C-alpha positions as CSV (number, residue, x, y, z in Angstrom):
1,M,62.7,-16.0,10.5
2,K,61.8,-12.7,8.8
3,K,59.6,-14.6,6.3
4,F,57.8,-16.3,9.1
5,I,57.2,-13.0,10.9
6,Y,56.0,-11.5,7.6
7,I,53.5,-14.3,7.1
8,L,52.2,-13.9,10.7
9,C,51.7,-10.2,10.2
10,L,49.9,-10.9,6.9
11,L,47.6,-13.4,8.6
12,F,47.0,-10.9,11.5
13,I,46.0,-8.2,9.0
14,L,43.7,-10.5,7.1
15,L,42.1,-11.6,10.4
16,I,41.5,-8.0,11.5
17,S,40.1,-7.2,8.1
18,S,37.7,-10.1,8.3
19,C,36.5,-9.0,11.7
20,T,36.0,-5.5,10.5
21,N,33.9,-6.6,7.6
22,V,31.7,-8.7,9.9
23,N,31.3,-5.8,12.3
24,N,30.4,-3.5,9.4
25,K,27.5,-5.7,8.3
26,R,24.0,-6.1,9.7
27,I,21.5,-8.8,9.0
28,L,17.9,-7.6,8.4
29,P,15.5,-9.3,10.9
30,D,12.2,-10.8,10.0
31,L,9.6,-8.2,11.0
32,T,6.5,-10.0,9.7
33,G,3.4,-9.2,11.7
34,K,5.3,-6.7,14.0
35,S,4.0,-3.3,15.1
36,R,6.1,-0.2,15.2
37,T,6.7,-0.5,18.9
38,Q,8.0,-4.1,18.4
39,I,10.1,-3.1,15.4
40,E,11.8,-0.3,17.4
41,E,12.9,-2.8,20.0
42,I,14.1,-5.4,17.4
43,M,16.0,-2.9,15.3
44,E,17.7,-1.4,18.4
45,D,18.9,-4.9,19.5
46,A,20.2,-5.5,16.0
47,D,22.0,-2.1,16.0
48,I,20.4,-1.1,12.6
49,D,19.9,2.5,11.5
50,Y,16.3,2.8,10.1
51,I,13.5,5.2,9.4
52,F,9.8,4.5,9.4
53,K,7.7,5.2,6.3
54,F,4.0,4.6,5.6
55,S,3.1,2.2,2.8
56,D,0.1,2.9,0.6
57,Q,-1.6,-0.4,1.5
58,I,-5.4,0.0,1.7
59,I,-6.8,-0.6,5.2
60,E,-9.8,-3.0,5.2
61,S,-10.1,-3.5,9.0
62,S,-8.5,-2.4,12.2
63,L,-6.4,-5.6,12.1
64,D,-4.5,-4.1,9.1
65,L,-3.3,-1.1,11.2
66,D,0.3,-0.7,12.4
67,I,1.8,-3.8,10.7
68,F,5.1,-4.2,9.0
69,V,4.9,-4.3,5.2
70,S,8.4,-4.3,3.7
71,Y,11.9,-2.9,3.6
72,N,12.8,-0.4,0.9
73,G,13.8,-1.6,-2.6
74,D,14.4,-5.4,-2.9
75,Y,15.7,-5.8,0.6
76,K,14.2,-8.7,2.6
77,A,14.7,-10.5,5.9
78,G,18.1,-12.2,6.0
79,D,19.8,-9.8,3.7
80,E,23.1,-8.1,4.7
81,I,23.4,-4.3,4.8
82,D,26.3,-2.0,5.7
83,A,26.3,-0.9,9.3
84,N,26.1,2.8,8.2
85,Y,23.2,2.2,5.8
86,Q,19.8,3.6,6.8
87,I,17.1,1.2,5.8
88,Y,13.5,2.3,5.3
89,V,10.9,0.3,7.2
90,Y,7.4,0.5,5.7
91,T,4.3,-0.2,7.8
92,T,0.6,0.4,7.4
93,V,-0.9,3.5,8.9
94,L,-1.5,3.7,12.6
95,P,-4.7,3.7,14.7
96,I,-6.2,6.9,15.9
97,T,-6.0,6.9,19.7
98,Y,-5.4,10.6,20.7
99,E,-8.5,12.4,21.7
100,I,-8.6,15.8,23.3
101,H,-12.1,17.0,22.7
102,D,-13.3,15.8,26.1
103,E,-11.1,18.5,27.6
104,V,-12.8,21.3,25.7
105,K,-16.1,22.5,27.2
106,M,-18.7,25.1,26.3
107,D,-17.9,27.9,28.6
108,F,-20.8,30.1,27.6
109,E,-24.6,30.3,27.9
110,Y,-26.6,29.9,24.8
111,V,-30.2,29.6,26.0
112,D,-32.5,32.3,24.5
113,K,-29.6,33.6,22.4
114,S,-29.5,33.9,18.6
115,F,-26.4,32.9,16.6
116,I,-27.3,35.5,14.0
117,N,-27.8,38.3,16.5
118,D,-25.5,37.3,19.4
119,G,-22.9,35.1,17.8
120,I,-23.9,32.2,20.0
121,G,-27.1,30.2,19.8
122,E,-28.9,26.9,19.3
123,V,-29.8,26.0,15.7
124,E,-31.5,23.2,13.8
125,L,-29.9,21.4,10.9
126,V,-31.4,22.1,7.5
127,Y,-28.9,19.9,5.6
128,S,-25.3,19.0,5.6
129,I,-23.3,20.2,2.5
130,D,-19.8,18.6,3.0
131,G,-17.2,17.9,5.6
132,D,-17.0,21.5,6.8
133,T,-20.1,23.3,5.7
134,A,-23.8,23.0,6.5
135,R,-27.1,24.8,6.4
136,F,-28.8,25.7,9.7
137,R,-31.9,27.5,11.0
138,D,-31.5,29.9,13.9
139,I,-34.2,28.8,16.4
140,I,-34.7,32.3,17.6
141,T,-34.9,34.3,14.4
142,G,-35.9,31.5,12.0
143,E,-33.3,32.6,9.5
144,V,-31.7,29.9,7.4
145,F,-28.0,30.3,6.6
146,S,-24.9,28.4,5.5
147,L,-22.0,28.0,8.0
148,R,-18.4,27.2,7.3
149,F,-16.7,25.4,10.2
150,L,-13.9,27.4,11.7
151,G,-10.4,25.9,12.0
152,I,-10.6,23.1,9.5
153,D,-10.6,22.5,5.7
154,T,-11.8,19.1,4.9
155,P,-11.1,17.6,1.4
156,E,-13.6,18.7,-1.3
157,S,-16.7,16.5,-2.1
158,T,-19.1,18.6,-4.2
159,I,-17.8,20.4,-7.3
160,D,-14.2,19.2,-6.9
161,K,-13.7,15.7,-5.5
162,D,-10.7,14.9,-3.4
163,P,-9.5,11.8,-1.6
164,W,-11.4,11.4,1.7
165,G,-13.8,14.2,0.8
166,K,-16.8,11.9,0.7
167,A,-15.8,10.2,3.9
168,A,-15.4,13.5,5.7
169,S,-18.8,14.7,4.3
170,N,-20.5,11.5,5.5
171,Y,-18.9,11.7,8.9
172,T,-20.1,15.3,9.4
173,K,-23.6,14.5,8.1
174,K,-24.0,11.5,10.4
175,K,-22.9,13.6,13.4
176,L,-25.3,16.5,12.6
177,E,-28.3,14.3,11.7
178,S,-28.1,12.3,14.9
179,A,-27.5,15.3,17.2
180,K,-30.0,16.2,19.9
181,T,-28.6,19.7,20.3
182,I,-26.5,21.8,18.0
183,V,-25.0,25.1,19.2
184,L,-23.0,27.5,17.1
185,E,-20.3,29.8,18.4
186,A,-18.8,32.7,16.4
187,E,-15.3,33.9,17.0
188,G,-13.7,36.9,15.1
189,A,-15.3,37.7,11.7
190,R,-18.9,36.5,11.5
191,T,-18.8,35.9,7.7
192,E,-16.4,35.1,4.9
193,N,-16.0,36.4,1.4
194,Y,-18.6,34.0,0.0
195,G,-21.2,35.4,2.5
196,R,-21.3,32.3,4.6
197,Y,-21.2,32.5,8.3
198,L,-18.2,31.2,10.2
199,G,-18.3,29.3,13.5
200,F,-17.6,26.5,15.8
201,V,-20.2,23.7,15.9
202,W,-21.0,22.0,19.2
203,V,-22.8,18.7,18.8
204,D,-24.3,17.5,22.0
205,G,-21.6,19.3,23.9
206,V,-18.7,18.1,21.7
207,L,-16.8,20.5,19.4
208,L,-17.3,18.9,16.0
209,N,-14.6,21.0,14.3
210,L,-12.0,19.6,16.7
211,E,-13.3,16.1,16.4
212,L,-12.8,16.2,12.6
213,V,-9.1,17.1,13.1
214,E,-8.7,14.3,15.7
215,Q,-10.2,11.8,13.2
216,A,-7.7,13.0,10.5
217,Y,-10.3,14.4,8.1
218,S,-8.5,17.8,8.2
219,N,-5.5,19.5,9.5
220,S,-5.8,22.5,11.8
221,T,-6.1,26.0,10.1
222,L,-6.9,27.8,13.4
223,N,-4.8,30.7,14.6
224,N,-5.4,33.4,17.2
225,S,-8.2,31.5,18.9
226,K,-8.9,30.3,22.5
227,Y,-9.1,26.8,21.0
228,A,-5.9,27.1,18.8
229,E,-3.7,25.0,21.2
230,Y,-6.2,22.1,21.2
231,F,-6.5,22.1,17.4
232,S,-2.7,22.3,17.0
233,L,-2.2,19.3,19.3
234,A,-4.9,17.3,17.6
235,S,-3.5,18.0,14.2
236,S,0.1,17.1,15.1
237,Q,-1.1,13.8,16.7
238,A,-3.3,12.9,13.8
239,K,-0.5,13.6,11.3
240,K,1.7,11.0,13.1
241,T,-0.8,8.3,12.3
242,G,-0.6,8.9,8.5
243,R,-4.4,8.4,8.4
244,R,-6.9,9.8,5.9
245,F,-6.1,13.5,5.1
246,F,-2.5,12.9,6.1
247,G,-1.6,10.4,3.4
248,E,-3.7,7.2,3.7
249,T,-5.0,5.8,0.4
250,D,-8.8,6.3,0.1
251,P,-10.3,3.0,-1.0
252,N,-13.4,4.7,-2.2
253,Y,-11.6,7.2,-4.6
254,D,-10.5,6.7,-8.2
255,Y,-7.2,8.4,-8.3
256,D,-7.0,8.2,-12.1
257,R,-10.4,9.8,-12.8
258,K,-10.3,12.0,-9.7
259,E,-13.7,11.0,-8.6
260,F,-15.4,8.9,-6.0
261,K,-16.2,5.2,-6.7
């Protein structure tokens, strides 16, 4: 009788152990073609601990955005993992959907004012230099000068060449060359150490400096400004996408030679 009870206890222990092992395992689901929102729902249902990471996959079209790429290491769909293991889920970078520049308006008069003399005024584009610098002509004084855009620092594209520098430069150039009206606004110090003027650039009523942050061509470097909150929000939202300045692989940059293709 004692032997029988012993065998029953042993079988019970083995059964409990087997159930525990099953409960301590998770099966990785097939996430092919899924977006982050869909992945979140699937992983929650599967009770799997995970963290999102961005892959370095090059984006060729909008269809490549926000798509599952792989799990970390050699893990694949159908594999078992321990319940307490945190798996990495790699996706492509995300679309840029957050825009705040429409909320920021010119709250000043600029007609008959000179940027050089008054710190506010309409100008004409002479030529665009890079993503955050351009040459302008004051329409009142006729003076030609270089201006460094306040609140941003786009990747380099002239002497030094950084990923996304050329793309940022082209974006700024296109905006400035197609503008009907360009208005500059100074805030704080008028010039920097290199003698260039500093200012915000309003292109047809839109603050270009802020737009460059929204489009992930730069983070925000703006402090102690009436626009600081907008820049900070735009920068934090752009960073979440992993786009351009915030980590995306530049398809038009040779990373070995450190030059543009």
